[in-house]
C-alpha positions in Angstrom: 39.5 14.7 128.8 39.5 13.3 125.3 36.9 10.6 125.1 37.6 9.4 121.6 34.0 9.3 120.5 34.5 11.4 117.4 32.8 9.7 114.4 31.4 6.8 116.5 27.8 5.7 116.1 25.6 5.7 119.1 22.1 4.3 119.2 19.9 5.7 121.9 16.6 4.1 122.8 14.2 6.5 124.5 16.2 9.2 122.9 13.4 11.7 122.2 13.2 13.1 125.8 14.5 13.0 129.3 17.7 11.2 130.0 17.8 9.7 126.5 17.7 13.2 124.9 20.4 14.4 127.3 22.5 11.5 126.3 22.0 12.3 122.6 23.1 15.9 123.2 26.2 14.7 125.1 27.3 12.2 122.4 26.8 14.9 119.7 29.0 17.3 121.7 31.7 14.6 121.6 31.5 14.4 117.8 29.5 11.1 117.6 26.7 10.3 115.2 23.4 9.6 117.0 20.3 7.6 116.1 17.3 8.2 118.3 14.8 5.4 118.7 11.3 6.0 120.2 7.7 4.9 119.7 6.5 8.5 118.9 7.5 10.1 115.6 6.2 13.4 117.0 8.5 13.2 120.0 11.4 12.3 117.7 10.7 15.3 115.4 10.7 17.6 118.4 14.0 16.1 119.7 15.6 16.5 116.3 14.7 20.2 116.2 16.0 20.7 119.7 19.3 18.9 119.0 20.1 20.7 115.7 22.7 18.0 114.9 22.2 18.1 111.1 23.2 14.9 109.3 24.7 13.4 112.4 21.2 12.8 113.8 18.7 10.3 112.5 15.4 9.1 114.0 13.7 5.7 114.0 10.2 5.2 115.2 9.9 1.7 116.7 8.0 0.0 119.4 10.7 -1.8 121.3 8.3 -3.9 123.3 8.0 -6.0 120.1 11.2 -8.0 119.5 10.8 -7.9 115.7 10.1 -4.2 115.7 13.2 -3.7 117.8 15.4 -5.6 115.3 13.9 -3.7 112.4 14.5 -0.4 114.2 18.1 -1.2 114.9 18.6 -2.4 111.3 17.2 0.9 110.0 19.4 3.0 112.3 22.5 1.1 111.3 21.7 1.4 107.6 21.5 5.2 108.1 24.6 5.7 110.3 26.7 2.6 110.1 27.3 -0.2 112.6 26.6 0.6 116.2 29.6 1.3 118.4 27.4 2.2 121.4 23.9 1.3 122.5 22.4 3.4 125.3 19.2 2.0 126.6 16.9 4.6 128.1 13.6 3.7 126.7 10.5 2.7 128.7 9.7 3.6 132.2 7.2 1.7 134.2 4.2 3.6 135.6 3.8 4.3 139.3 0.8 2.8 141.1 -0.7 3.1 144.5 -0.4 -0.3 146.2 -4.2 -0.8 146.1 -4.2 -0.2 142.4 -1.8 -3.0 141.5 -3.0 -5.8 139.2 -1.4 -8.6 137.3 -1.6 -6.3 134.2 0.5 -3.7 136.0 3.3 -6.1 136.7 3.2 -7.4 133.0 3.2 -3.8 131.7 6.2 -2.9 133.8 8.3 -5.8 132.4 7.3 -4.9 128.9 8.0 -1.2 129.3 11.4 -1.4 131.0 12.8 -4.9 130.9 11.9 -6.2 127.5 12.5 -2.9 125.7 16.2 -3.2 126.8 16.5 -6.9 126.2 15.1 -6.6 122.7 17.4 -3.7 121.8 20.4 -5.7 123.1 19.4 -8.8 121.3 19.3 -6.8 118.1 22.6 -5.1 118.5 24.9 -7.6 120.3 25.4 -10.1 117.5 26.8 -7.4 115.2 29.0 -6.1 117.9 30.3 -9.6 118.6 31.0 -10.2 114.9 33.0 -6.9 114.8 34.8 -7.6 118.1 33.9 -4.3 119.8 31.0 -2.4 121.2 29.6 -0.8 124.4 26.2 -1.1 125.9 25.1 1.4 128.7 21.8 0.5 130.4 20.1 3.4 132.3 18.2 1.3 134.9 17.3 2.9 138.2 17.6 2.6 142.0 14.1 1.2 142.2 15.6 -2.2 141.5 17.6 -2.0 144.7 15.3 -0.1 147.1 11.6 -1.1 147.1 9.2 1.8 147.3 5.4 1.4 147.6 4.5 3.2 144.4 7.2 1.7 142.2 7.0 -2.1 142.9 6.4 -3.4 139.3 9.0 -1.0 137.9 11.4 -1.8 140.6 11.1 -5.5 139.9 11.8 -4.9 136.2 14.9 -2.9 137.2 16.2 -5.6 139.4 15.8 -8.2 136.6 17.6 -5.8 134.2 20.5 -5.3 136.6 21.0 -9.1 136.7 20.8 -9.3 132.9 23.3 -6.5 132.5 25.8 -8.1 134.8 25.3 -11.6 133.3 25.5 -10.4 129.7 28.6 -8.4 130.5 30.3 -11.6 131.6 29.2 -13.5 128.5 30.2 -10.8 126.0 33.5 -9.5 127.6 35.6 -12.1 125.8 34.1 -10.9 122.5 35.3 -7.4 123.1 32.1 -5.9 124.3 31.5 -4.0 127.5 28.1 -3.7 129.2 27.4 -1.5 132.2 24.5 0.0 134.0 23.7 3.3 135.6 21.2 3.4 138.5 19.9 7.0 138.7 17.9 8.0 141.7 15.1 10.5 141.2 15.9 12.6 138.1 13.9 15.6 137.0 12.1 14.2 134.0 8.4 14.1 133.1 8.2 10.5 134.4 9.5 11.5 137.8 7.0 14.3 137.9 4.3 11.8 137.3 5.6 9.7 140.2 5.6 12.8 142.4 1.9 13.3 141.6 1.2 9.7 142.6 3.2 10.1 145.8 1.3 13.3 146.6 -2.0 11.4 146.3 -0.7 8.7 148.6 0.4 11.1 151.3 -2.3 13.8 150.9 0.1 16.6 150.0 0.8 18.6 146.8 3.3 17.5 144.2 5.3 20.6 145.0 5.6 19.6 148.6 6.5 16.1 147.6 9.4 17.4 145.5 10.7 19.7 148.2 10.5 16.9 150.8 12.0 14.4 148.4 15.0 16.6 147.6 15.6 17.3 151.3 16.2 13.6 151.9 19.0 13.5 149.3 22.4 14.3 150.9 23.3 16.5 147.9 19.9 18.3 148.5 18.7 18.0 144.9 17.4 15.5 142.4 19.6 14.7 139.4 19.3 16.6 136.1 19.2 14.4 133.0 22.5 15.9 132.0 24.1 14.5 135.2 23.3 11.0 134.0 24.3 11.7 130.4 27.8 12.7 131.4 28.4 9.3 133.1 26.9 7.5 130.1 29.3 9.2 127.7 32.2 8.4 129.9 31.2 4.7 130.2 30.9 4.5 126.4 34.4 5.8 125.9 37.8 4.2 125.9 38.5 6.0 129.2 36.3 3.3 130.8 37.9 0.5 128.8 38.4 -1.8 131.9 34.9 -1.3 133.2 32.2 -3.9 132.5 29.5 -5.6 134.4 29.3 -2.7 136.9 26.0 -1.2 138.0 26.8 2.3 139.2 24.5 4.1 141.6 23.9 7.8 140.9 21.4 9.0 143.5 23.2 11.8 145.2 24.0 9.6 148.2 20.3 8.9 149.0 20.9 5.2 149.5 24.2 4.6 151.3 24.4 0.8 150.5 27.3 -1.2 149.2 
């Protein structure tokens, strides 16, 4: 299927590892130019080496928790590659906590890490897209916003807020030629999920390896997602093949939560 992304500019927050890095690889395979945004220059350097995309890859170190830093990071990315055709938000994942470890600071940290990083990036890129009359935003959110789990309550709350913001902004910006959609991955084999497995193992008194085996057994497809699974959908949503899709939040959890 021809996705029509050749020569497009895709900005990917959290693009230095995990799902974000898989998205970068998928966009490059379609011929797009890619800007990776992350807090860590060291992680960005490692990602650049892994991607080997030459001049089609640029990196921008920026702390997206800060609104001004996010605007500056987006500005620098667009100066390097041209105006953004696509924004993929995959930055920031809230820490897991045992219930007895929850504090007010944990709830604030989760909103900063997941919700505001996405909001700040969208605030920085949407005015330009609106002025040009085109653009796509794909938010990688997470099933934790629909299904409460004891070790992911602050992060789940941030995800729920982000789902509402995604649907609402999609309605606002659709008349301006912009599509905004979300993907809700279930457990995906990234470093962050491995950290979550370690917390779950502590809660249940088992090993992380046992937690992984038992967790995957509960998924009808009998495995957790690979980052590449999520990236393939992100690339499709960003393409003209999905030109009539906006405001949708698409679950991608292997059938683990059979809800409407």
